[in-house]
Structure formats: structure tokens, C-alpha cells
C-alpha positions as CSV (number, residue, x, y, z in Angstrom):
1,M,-140.0,81.1,100.1
2,T,-139.4,84.5,99.2
3,P,-136.5,85.2,97.0
4,Q,-134.7,86.8,100.1
5,D,-135.4,84.2,102.1
6,R,-134.1,81.5,99.4
7,A,-130.8,83.7,98.5
8,T,-129.9,83.7,102.3
9,R,-130.7,80.1,102.6
10,S,-128.7,79.6,99.6
11,A,-125.7,81.2,100.9
12,A,-125.7,79.9,104.2
13,A,-125.3,76.6,102.2
14,M,-122.2,77.5,100.2
15,W,-120.7,79.8,102.7
16,S,-120.6,76.8,105.2
17,D,-118.6,74.6,102.8
18,D,-116.2,77.8,101.2
19,G,-112.8,77.0,103.0
20,A,-111.4,79.2,100.1
21,S,-113.0,82.6,100.9
22,K,-113.3,82.0,104.7
23,W,-109.3,81.6,104.5
24,L,-108.6,84.4,102.6
25,G,-110.5,86.7,105.1
26,M,-113.5,87.7,103.5
27,T,-116.8,88.3,104.8
28,L,-119.9,88.1,103.4
29,V,-122.2,91.1,103.9
30,S,-125.5,90.6,102.0
31,V,-127.0,88.5,99.3
32,D,-130.6,88.8,97.7
33,E,-131.5,87.7,94.3
34,G,-129.3,88.3,92.0
35,T,-126.9,90.5,94.1
36,A,-124.0,89.6,96.9
37,V,-121.8,92.2,98.9
38,M,-118.7,90.9,100.3
39,T,-115.7,92.5,102.0
40,L,-111.8,91.8,102.8
41,T,-109.1,94.0,104.8
42,V,-106.1,93.8,102.6
43,E,-103.0,92.2,105.1
44,K,-99.5,91.4,104.6
45,H,-100.0,88.2,103.3
46,H,-102.3,89.3,100.6
47,C,-99.6,92.0,99.5
48,N,-97.3,91.3,96.3
49,G,-93.4,92.4,96.0
50,H,-94.6,95.9,95.3
51,G,-96.6,96.2,98.6
52,M,-99.7,96.3,97.0
53,C,-102.8,94.0,97.2
54,H,-101.9,90.9,95.1
55,G,-104.4,91.1,91.7
56,G,-105.2,87.5,92.5
57,I,-107.0,88.4,95.8
58,T,-108.8,91.1,94.3
59,F,-109.7,88.7,91.8
60,S,-110.7,85.9,94.4
61,L,-112.9,88.5,96.1
62,A,-114.2,89.6,92.9
63,D,-115.0,85.6,91.7
64,S,-116.4,85.0,95.2
65,T,-118.6,87.5,95.2
66,F,-120.0,86.7,91.8
67,A,-120.3,83.1,92.9
68,F,-123.1,84.2,95.7
69,A,-124.7,86.2,93.5
70,C,-125.3,84.0,90.6
71,N,-126.0,81.0,93.2
72,S,-128.8,83.2,95.0
73,R,-131.7,81.1,93.2
74,N,-130.7,77.8,94.8
75,Q,-129.8,76.7,91.6
76,A,-126.0,75.4,91.3
77,T,-124.3,77.8,89.4
78,V,-120.5,77.8,88.0
79,A,-118.4,80.5,86.1
80,A,-117.8,80.1,82.5
81,S,-115.8,83.1,82.1
82,N,-114.4,85.6,84.0
83,H,-112.6,89.1,82.6
84,I,-111.4,92.0,85.4
85,T,-109.8,94.9,84.8
86,Y,-107.9,96.8,87.4
87,T,-108.2,100.6,87.6
88,A,-106.3,101.3,90.9
89,P,-104.0,99.4,93.6
90,A,-105.4,98.5,97.0
91,R,-102.8,98.7,99.6
92,L,-102.1,97.3,103.0
93,G,-105.1,98.3,105.5
94,D,-107.1,99.0,102.7
95,T,-110.9,97.8,103.4
96,L,-112.4,96.3,99.7
97,T,-116.3,96.1,99.2
98,A,-117.2,93.7,96.2
99,T,-120.9,94.5,95.4
100,A,-122.3,92.1,92.2
101,R,-125.2,92.5,90.2
102,E,-127.1,90.3,87.7
103,V,-127.0,92.4,84.3
104,S,-128.9,89.4,82.6
105,L,-130.2,85.5,83.3
106,T,-131.5,83.8,80.3
107,G,-132.2,80.0,80.5
108,R,-128.8,78.5,82.0
109,S,-126.7,81.9,81.1
110,G,-126.2,85.0,83.0
111,I,-123.8,88.0,83.2
112,Y,-122.9,89.6,86.4
113,D,-121.1,92.5,87.0
114,V,-118.8,93.0,90.1
115,R,-117.1,96.2,91.1
116,V,-114.6,96.1,94.0
117,S,-114.0,99.5,95.7
118,N,-111.9,100.3,99.1
119,Q,-113.2,102.1,101.9
120,N,-113.1,105.7,99.9
121,D,-115.2,104.3,97.8
122,E,-112.6,104.2,94.8
123,T,-112.7,101.8,92.1
124,I,-109.8,99.3,92.4
125,A,-111.2,97.0,90.0
126,E,-114.2,95.8,87.6
127,M,-115.0,92.3,86.5
128,R,-117.8,90.9,84.2
129,G,-118.7,87.0,85.3
130,L,-120.4,84.8,83.0
131,S,-121.9,81.9,84.6
132,R,-124.0,78.8,83.8
133,S,-126.3,76.9,86.1
134,I,-125.8,73.0,86.3
135,K,-127.8,70.5,87.5
136,G,-128.3,70.4,91.3
137,H,-129.6,72.5,94.2
138,L,-127.8,73.9,97.6
139,F,-130.5,72.6,99.8
140,E,-133.9,71.0,99.6
141,E,-136.9,73.0,98.9
């Protein structure tokens, strides 16, 4: 099985049970070994009292994308820690794209960077996620 095939099958297994990402309106665009891309269009129910996309929604998009990237090798993996920095507001109607890439994978620990941008390729947030693999796989090989 190629790394791309494994990543695709891992993502399909995760997506089938990912009620949260679906409920929030996310779309999984692509996945490969150590990488993932997801999108979300900001709707009224995603906005806070300032009329901007709630930071928790932006974080959720980044976190879900991180999850698909760090589980792309069919090894069950969870977040150990995440840190996000918001650089600009997202607004109603914006299409947000989160792109996760693996920075380091050593033993059971990984480091991933996730950039969230809008439809004009303006950076909305940057997240660094630390992962830890656990027992189990997403599908039988």
C-alpha cells in the first residue's frame, strides 16, 4: 500500500465517525502522509457577538485538519497540546482553508503546523499541534 493510499483510507475511516467536523460544516479536501487540507464557509451560526467568526470555530477547523494529518499513517494519534495565534478576523461568508503539515515525527510524538487562511489567501490563524500516537489503528491492513 502506498503512503497516499494509507492516508486516504485512514481519512475515510476517521471521516465516517467524525460527527463534530461534519456538524460544524467542514469539508475534507485532501490528505496525504503527514498533511491535510480542510475548508469551512463561515455562516451566521459560526459568528460571535462582534460579527466575526468565533475563535473556537477557527480553532476547531485547525484542530480537525491537524487530526487528519497526524492520523494519516493509520496509527491512532491524538493531540497532546495545541497553541493557536489569531492574526486577522474571519467574517461571515468567508471560506476558510486549513492546511496542516508535519514538521517532525519522532517515535510516538509529532509536531504539526496548521495555517488557516481565507479566500484571499490572507492568514487568519496559525496553530502548532503536538501529537502522541496511542494503541490502535484506523483500519486493518
